[in-house]
C-alpha positions in Angstrom: -21.5 196.7 -128.1 -18.8 199.3 -127.3 -19.3 202.1 -124.9 -18.1 205.7 -124.7 -18.6 207.7 -121.4 -18.2 211.4 -121.6 -17.7 213.4 -118.3 -16.9 217.0 -117.7 -14.7 218.9 -115.2 -13.7 222.4 -113.9 -16.9 224.3 -115.0 -20.2 223.7 -116.6 -21.2 224.7 -120.2 -17.9 223.4 -121.6 -19.6 221.8 -124.5 -19.7 218.2 -123.4 -22.8 217.7 -125.4 -21.3 219.1 -128.5 -18.1 217.1 -128.0 -20.2 213.9 -127.5 -22.3 214.7 -130.5 -19.3 215.5 -132.7 -17.7 212.2 -131.8 -20.9 210.5 -132.7 -20.8 212.3 -136.1 -17.3 211.2 -136.8 -18.0 207.6 -135.9 -21.1 207.5 -138.1 -19.0 208.8 -141.0 -16.7 205.9 -140.3 -19.6 203.6 -141.1 -20.5 202.7 -137.5 -24.0 202.7 -136.1 -24.1 205.1 -133.1 -26.7 205.7 -130.4 -26.4 208.5 -127.7 -27.9 209.1 -124.3 -27.7 211.7 -121.5 -27.6 211.1 -117.7 -28.6 214.2 -115.7 -28.0 214.1 -112.0 -30.7 216.7 -111.1 -33.7 215.5 -109.1 -36.4 216.6 -111.5 -38.0 213.6 -113.2 -37.4 215.5 -116.5 -36.9 219.1 -117.5 -40.5 219.5 -118.6 -41.5 221.6 -115.5 -38.2 223.6 -115.5 -38.1 227.3 -116.5 -36.1 228.1 -119.6 -34.1 230.4 -117.4 -33.0 227.4 -115.5 -32.5 224.8 -118.2 -33.0 226.4 -121.7 -35.1 224.6 -124.2 -37.0 221.4 -123.5 -36.4 219.0 -126.4 -39.3 216.7 -127.2 -38.8 213.2 -128.7 -41.1 211.1 -130.9 -42.4 209.2 -127.9 -43.3 212.4 -126.0 -40.3 212.4 -123.7 -39.4 215.9 -122.5 -35.6 215.9 -122.4 -32.4 217.8 -122.1 -31.5 220.1 -125.0 -28.3 218.1 -125.6 -30.5 215.3 -127.1 -31.3 217.9 -129.8 -27.6 218.0 -130.6 -27.5 214.2 -130.6 -30.4 214.0 -133.1 -29.1 216.8 -135.3 -25.5 215.5 -135.4 -26.3 211.8 -135.8 -29.0 209.6 -137.4 -29.9 207.8 -134.2 -33.6 207.8 -133.2 -33.9 208.6 -129.5 -36.6 207.8 -127.0 -37.3 208.4 -123.3 -34.8 205.6 -122.6 -32.0 207.9 -123.8 -32.4 210.5 -121.0 -32.1 209.4 -117.4 -32.3 211.7 -114.4 -31.7 211.2 -110.6 -35.4 211.9 -110.2 -36.3 208.9 -112.4 -33.7 206.7 -110.7 -34.9 207.4 -107.2 -38.5 207.2 -108.2 -37.9 203.7 -109.6 -35.9 202.6 -106.5 -38.6 203.8 -104.1 -41.4 202.2 -106.0 -39.5 198.9 -106.1 -39.0 199.1 -102.3 -42.7 199.8 -101.8 -43.6 196.7 -103.9 -41.2 194.6 -101.8 -38.9 193.8 -104.8 -35.8 194.1 -102.7 -37.0 191.1 -100.5 -36.6 192.9 -97.2 -33.1 194.1 -97.8 -31.8 197.5 -96.6 -32.0 199.7 -99.7 -28.7 201.6 -100.2 -27.1 203.9 -102.7 -24.7 201.1 -103.5 -25.7 198.7 -104.9 -29.4 199.5 -105.5 -29.2 203.0 -106.9 -26.1 202.3 -109.0 -27.7 199.1 -110.2 -30.7 201.1 -111.4 -28.4 203.4 -113.4 -26.5 200.4 -114.9 -29.8 198.8 -115.7 -30.7 201.7 -118.0 -27.5 201.2 -120.0 -28.2 197.5 -120.2 -31.7 198.1 -121.4 -30.7 200.5 -124.1 -28.0 198.1 -125.3 -30.4 195.1 -125.3 -33.1 197.0 -127.2 -30.7 198.2 -129.9 -28.6 195.2 -130.8 -27.6 196.6 -134.2 -25.8 199.6 -132.5 -22.0 199.4 -132.6 -21.3 202.2 -130.1 -23.4 203.7 -127.3 -22.2 207.1 -126.2 -23.3 208.3 -122.8 -22.8 211.9 -121.6 -22.9 212.6 -117.8 -24.4 216.0 -117.0 -22.8 218.3 -114.4 -19.2 218.5 -113.3 -16.9 216.0 -111.7 -16.8 216.7 -108.0 -20.5 217.6 -107.8 -22.1 215.6 -105.0 -25.2 214.8 -107.1 -23.2 213.2 -109.8 -21.1 210.7 -107.7 -23.6 207.8 -108.0 -23.6 208.1 -111.8 -19.8 208.0 -112.0 -19.7 205.1 -109.6 -22.2 203.2 -111.7 -20.0 203.8 -114.8 -16.9 202.6 -113.0 -18.7 199.4 -112.1 -20.2 199.0 -115.6 -16.8 199.3 -117.2 -15.5 196.4 -115.1 -18.6 194.3 -116.0 -18.4 194.6 -119.7 -14.6 194.7 -119.9 -12.4 197.8 -120.1 -11.4 196.9 -123.6 -15.0 197.7 -124.6 -15.1 201.1 -122.9 -13.6 204.5 -123.6 -13.7 207.2 -120.9 -13.5 210.7 -122.3 -13.1 213.7 -119.9 -13.8 217.3 -121.2 -12.0 220.0 -119.2 -11.2 223.7 -119.4 -7.8 224.9 -120.4 -8.1 228.6 -119.3 -6.0 231.3 -120.9 -4.7 233.8 -118.3 -4.3 237.0 -120.1 -2.1 238.7 -117.4 0.3 235.7 -117.5 0.1 235.3 -121.2 -0.4 231.6 -121.1 -2.8 228.7 -120.8 -3.0 226.9 -117.4 -3.2 223.2 -117.1 -3.7 223.0 -113.3 -7.6 223.0 -113.5 -7.4 220.0 -115.8 -5.0 218.2 -113.5 -7.2 218.8 -110.5 -10.3 217.7 -112.4 -8.7 214.5 -113.5 -7.3 213.9 -110.0 -10.9 214.1 -108.7 -12.1 211.6 -111.3 -9.3 209.2 -110.5 -10.2 209.4 -106.8 -13.6 208.0 -107.8 -11.8 205.2 -109.6 -12.1 206.3 -113.2 -9.0 206.9 -115.3 -9.8 208.8 -118.4 -8.5 207.4 -121.7 -8.8 210.6 -123.6 -8.8 214.2 -122.3 -10.5 216.9 -124.4 -9.3 220.4 -123.5 -11.7 223.2 -124.2 -9.5 226.1 -125.2 -9.7 229.6 -126.8 -6.3 229.0 -128.4 -4.5 226.0 -129.8 -2.9 223.4 -127.4 0.9 223.7 -127.6 3.1 220.6 -127.2 4.4 221.7 -123.8 1.0 221.8 -122.3 0.0 218.6 -124.1 3.0 216.8 -122.5 2.3 218.3 -119.1 -1.3 217.2 -119.1 -0.3 213.7 -120.3 2.2 213.3 -117.6 0.2 214.6 -114.6 -3.1 212.9 -115.8 -1.6 209.6 -116.7 -2.6 209.5 -120.4 -0.7 209.2 -123.6 0.3 212.5 -125.1 -1.6 211.8 -128.3 -4.7 211.3 -126.2 -4.7 214.9 -125.1 -7.0 216.6 -127.6 -7.8 220.3 -128.2 -11.4 221.4 -128.5 -11.0 224.9 -129.8 -13.6 227.7 -129.9 -15.0 227.6 -133.5 -15.3 230.8 -135.4 -18.7 230.5 -137.2 -20.9 227.5 -136.3 -21.1 224.5 -133.9 -21.1 222.3 -137.0 -17.4 223.0 -137.3 -16.9 221.1 -134.0 -16.5 217.6 -135.6 -14.0 219.0 -138.1 -12.1 220.6 -135.3 -11.9 217.5 -133.2 -10.9 215.5 -136.3 -7.7 217.6 -136.5 -6.4 215.7 -133.5 -7.9 212.4 -134.9 -10.1 211.8 -131.9 -12.2 209.3 -133.8 -9.0 207.3 -134.5 -8.1 207.4 -130.8 -11.6 206.2 -129.8 -11.8 203.3 -132.3 -8.3 202.1 -131.4 -9.3 202.1 -127.7 -12.5 200.1 -128.2 -11.2 197.7 -130.8 -12.8 199.2 -133.9 -9.6 200.4 -135.5 -10.4 198.4 -138.7 -13.1 201.0 -139.7 -12.2 203.4 -142.5 -11.4 207.1 -142.1 -14.6 209.2 -141.9 -16.1 210.3 -145.2 -16.9 213.9 -144.3 -17.4 215.5 -147.7 -21.2 216.2 -147.3 -20.7 217.6 -143.8 -17.9 219.8 -145.0 -20.0 221.1 -147.9 -22.8 222.0 -145.4 -20.3 223.8 -143.2 -18.9 225.7 -146.1 -22.5 226.9 -147.1 -22.9 228.1 -143.5 -19.6 229.9 -143.4 -19.6 231.4 -147.0 -23.2 231.9 -148.1 -24.1 233.8 -151.2 -27.2 235.6 -149.8 -28.4 237.1 -146.5 -31.8 237.6 -144.9 -32.7 239.2 -141.6 -35.3 237.4 -139.5 -36.8 238.7 -136.3 -37.5 236.1 -133.6 -40.1 237.6 -131.3 -40.4 235.9 -127.9 -40.4 236.3 -124.2 -37.1 234.4 -123.4 -35.2 236.2 -126.1 -32.2 237.0 -124.0 -31.4 233.3 -123.5 -29.5 231.7 -126.3 -30.6 228.2 -125.3 -34.3 228.9 -124.9 -35.0 228.7 -128.6 -31.9 226.6 -129.5 -33.6 224.2 -132.0 -35.3 227.1 -133.8 -32.0 228.9 -134.3 -30.4 225.7 -135.6 -33.3 225.0 -137.9 -32.9 228.5 -139.4 -29.2 227.7 -140.0 -30.1 224.4 -141.7 -32.7 226.1 -144.0 -30.3 229.0 -144.7 -27.5 226.6 -145.8 -30.0 224.8 -148.1 -30.7 228.1 -149.8 -27.0 229.3 -149.7 -28.2 232.1 -147.3 -27.0 233.5 -144.1 -29.8 234.0 -141.7 -29.2 237.0 -139.5 -31.4 236.7 -136.4 -32.7 239.8 -134.6 -33.9 238.9 -131.2 -37.0 240.9 -130.3 -38.4 241.1 -126.8 -42.2 241.2 -127.3 -42.7 243.2 -124.1 -40.8 245.9 -125.8 -43.2 245.8 -128.7 -46.1 246.4 -126.3 -44.3 249.6 -125.1 -43.1 251.0 -128.4 -45.0 249.3 -131.2 -44.0 246.7 -133.8 -42.7 249.1 -136.4 -40.4 250.8 -134.0 -39.0 247.6 -132.4 -39.0 245.1 -135.4 -38.3 247.6 -138.2 -37.3 246.4 -141.6 -36.8 242.6 -141.7 -37.3 239.8 -144.2 -39.2 237.5 -141.9 -40.9 237.3 -138.5 -40.9 234.1 -136.4 -43.0 233.8 -133.2 -41.9 230.7 -131.2 -43.7 228.7 -128.6 -44.0 229.6 -125.0 -46.3 229.6 -121.9 -47.9 232.3 -119.8 -49.4 235.7 -120.8 -46.3 237.9 -120.4 -45.4 239.5 -123.8 -48.4 237.9 -125.6 -49.9 241.2 -126.7 -46.5 242.1 -128.2 -46.6 238.8 -130.2 -50.0 239.7 -131.5 -48.8 243.0 -132.6 -45.8 241.3 -134.4 -48.2 239.0 -136.2 -50.4 241.9 -137.3 -47.3 243.8 -138.5 -46.2 240.8 -140.6 -49.7 240.3 -142.0 -50.3 244.0 -142.9 -46.8 244.7 -144.2 -46.7 241.4 -146.1 -43.6 240.2 -144.3 -43.1 236.4 -144.3 -44.5 235.1 -141.0 -43.9 231.8 -139.3 -45.7 230.9 -136.0 -44.7 227.9 -134.0 -47.0 226.4 -131.4 -48.0 229.5 -129.4 -47.0 231.5 -132.6 -49.7 229.7 -134.5 -52.3 230.5 -131.8 -51.1 234.1 -131.8 -51.7 234.3 -135.5 -55.2 232.9 -135.0 -56.0 235.4 -132.2 -54.7 238.4 -134.3 -56.8 237.3 -137.3 -59.9 236.9 -135.2 -59.6 240.3 -133.7 -58.5 242.4 -136.6 -59.9 240.6 -139.7 -63.0 238.9 -138.3 -63.9 241.7 -135.9 -64.1 239.5 -132.9 -63.3 242.1 -130.3 -61.5 240.7 -127.3 -60.7 237.4 -129.0 -58.0 235.5 -127.0 -56.8 232.2 -125.6 -58.3 231.0 -122.3 -54.7 230.5 -121.2 -54.3 234.3 -121.1 -57.9 235.4 -120.4 -60.4 232.9 -119.0 -63.2 235.5 -119.4 -62.6 236.3 -123.1 -65.8 236.7 -125.1 -64.2 234.9 -128.0 -62.0 231.9 -126.9 -60.6 231.2 -130.3 -57.9 229.2 -128.5 -59.0 227.0 -125.7 -57.9 224.2 -123.4 -57.9 220.8 -124.9 -60.8 218.7 -123.6 -58.5 216.0 -122.2 -56.5 218.7 -120.3 -59.5 219.7 -118.2 -59.1 218.5 -114.6 -55.3 217.8 -115.0 -53.5 218.8 -111.9 -49.9 217.6 -112.4 -47.8 219.8 -114.6 -45.1 217.3 -115.6 -45.6 215.1 -118.8 -49.4 215.9 -119.0 -49.5 218.0 -122.2 -50.1 216.7 -125.7 -46.6 215.4 -126.2 -44.6 213.7 -128.9 -45.2 212.7 -132.5 -48.6 212.2 -134.1 -49.9 212.1 -137.7 -51.7 214.9 -139.4 -53.6 215.1 -142.7 -52.5 217.7 -145.2 -55.1 219.3 -147.5 -54.2 219.4 -151.2 -53.8 222.7 -152.9 -52.5 224.5 -149.8 -49.1 226.1 -149.4 -48.3 223.7 -146.5 -49.0 220.7 -148.8 -46.8 222.2 -151.4 -43.9 222.6 -148.9 -44.3 219.0 -147.9 -44.0 217.9 -151.6 -47.8 217.3 -151.7 -47.7 214.5 -149.1 -51.1 213.4 -147.8 -49.9 212.8 -144.3 -47.1 214.1 -142.1 -45.8 213.2 -138.6 -44.7 216.0 -136.3 -43.9 216.5 -132.6 -46.1 218.4 -130.2 -45.9 220.1 -126.8 -49.0 222.1 -125.9 -52.1 222.2 -123.8 -54.3 224.7 -125.7 -55.7 224.3 -129.2 -57.6 226.0 -132.0 -61.3 226.2 -130.9 -63.3 224.4 -133.6 -66.4 226.5 -132.7 -64.7 229.4 -134.5 -63.4 227.5 -137.5 -66.2 228.4 -139.9 -66.1 232.1 -139.1 -62.3 232.4 -139.5 -62.4 230.5 -142.7 -65.1 232.7 -144.2 -62.7 235.7 -143.8 -59.9 233.9 -145.5 -57.9 231.9 -142.9 -57.1 228.5 -144.5 -56.8 225.4 -142.3 -54.3 223.3 -144.3 -53.8 220.4 -141.8 -55.6 218.7 -139.1 -54.6 215.8 -136.8 -55.4 212.4 -138.1 -56.9 211.1 -134.9 -59.1 213.9 -133.5 -59.2 216.5 -136.3 -57.4 219.2 -134.3 -56.1 222.1 -136.3 -52.4 221.7 -137.0 -51.6 224.3 -139.6 -53.2 227.6 -140.6 -52.2 229.9 -143.4 -53.1 232.9 -145.5 -53.1 232.1 -149.2 -53.0 235.8 -150.4 -49.8 236.5 -148.4 -46.2 235.9 -149.5 -45.8 233.5 -146.6 -48.0 233.4 -143.5 -48.1 230.0 -141.8 -48.7 228.9 -138.2 -48.0 225.3 -137.1 -49.4 223.9 -133.8 -46.5 221.4 -133.6 -42.7 222.0 -133.2 -41.0 221.5 -136.6 -37.7 222.5 -135.2 -37.4 219.2 -133.5 -37.0 217.3 -136.8 -34.6 219.6 -138.7 -31.1 218.3 -139.6 -28.1 220.0 -141.1 -28.4 218.4 -144.6 -32.2 217.9 -144.3 -33.9 221.1 -143.2 -37.5 221.0 -142.2 -39.8 221.9 -145.2 -41.6 224.6 -143.2 -38.3 226.3 -142.2 -37.0 225.9 -145.7 -40.1 227.5 -147.2 -40.0 230.3 -144.7 -36.3 231.1 -145.4 -37.0 230.9 -149.2 -39.9 233.4 -148.8 -37.6 235.7 -146.6 -35.0 235.6 -149.4 -37.6 236.6 -152.0 -38.6 239.4 -149.7 -35.0 240.6 -149.3 -34.4 240.5 -153.1 -37.7 242.3 -153.8 -37.1 245.0 -151.2 -33.4 245.3 -151.8 
């Protein structure tokens, strides 16, 4: 197996994850089998208990692992199937080391950062490699910035690992910032020099330097970086700000032939040039669509771009499939509570209510669902958005005054959404929800079944504690709410819909975690198609 280690310097949010994912895309299109993983130096065991304001979206894998949002990029940009083994945090590392010490596995030795902690980090790379023998290249991104105290042990582990497997099998890629100083009228290379110097102090010499830049990388700066950072000039690569979509990133990096540089370094230079035609066609549909729809995403973390990252990307995938630009209007549901849905949302072609936790803004979400139902605007509710649709229908169609979720009102007279039975008595917050992929049964003749090409069973990923209360199922169905899918194991309600509406679907699971650029999720595809019909009808 060959290894690529991606580090970052100067500042955070440079796009290391996108750079790593883009390299994965290019290598896959060369015919190589690629697998990706992320090492995060923070002490949380996983991001599952972290606020979106701190960390953005929590991305859930098939096996129920709550992971960094960069793993979403990895799964969207490559075909690799990821598991909890592909995301390692300092919290997991130290937890494992302490448990081993308590069990006496270190045979009385003094437990130290080196070798015991670094060995634990290296063991994860070994384990992933051993469990995936068919993989040609393992790409590992290191979170944080070179120079951070918390990341030193991970970098030291990688230094050791490269010596153990042979430097000819390893490529170190360092992503840095090349800032443009407007007053001076030039880009500055000093931050990159300092960042690489810090990396070399640790004992790692990067093989390739990727410079994140607003402008192009001129030859003078390329030569300067190469000289001061001890790399070949051709190995200094520009990573330019893209104009339209993150899916342009692989094409941008390809301009400097980064895939060729990588395969030459790790001895895979015999592989053919990447066949990128299908990717380019997708990007062209994103950049130059024939149609346009406006969709309101109504949530509580709406000011954060990364809080609903996978949802935005899934809308892009579905839009490209229908040759349509999806213009997203971000709606703060607390504002709906103050001003009303008509005033805040206005004329749109679709309304999407995403997942979330806590009662802030929930009444605004209920008003958004009511607005979509009454005005016959396509509605798509995801996780909490499905529960919101159920509450709104119970209150305003079934006449169940005060209907609510026990998450928001424990004393509600009509708990149409309630805590899952197995969640009662759970005290720990981390990794205790219904998490990961499970199978569901689709009922024939429903819109949901139609969208899934009349499949009898589907498999989707979950992340929730509360569920549709089956005690109210008959009453809601009598008034026209259709339950179109239930879980295969316990019969929990998975999808609800309104058949006499242009598009009104709520899914308890998170379909956004399984959408890919050239394979949009069927529910997102159906939602955008309905929004396009609405736009053409109204326009």
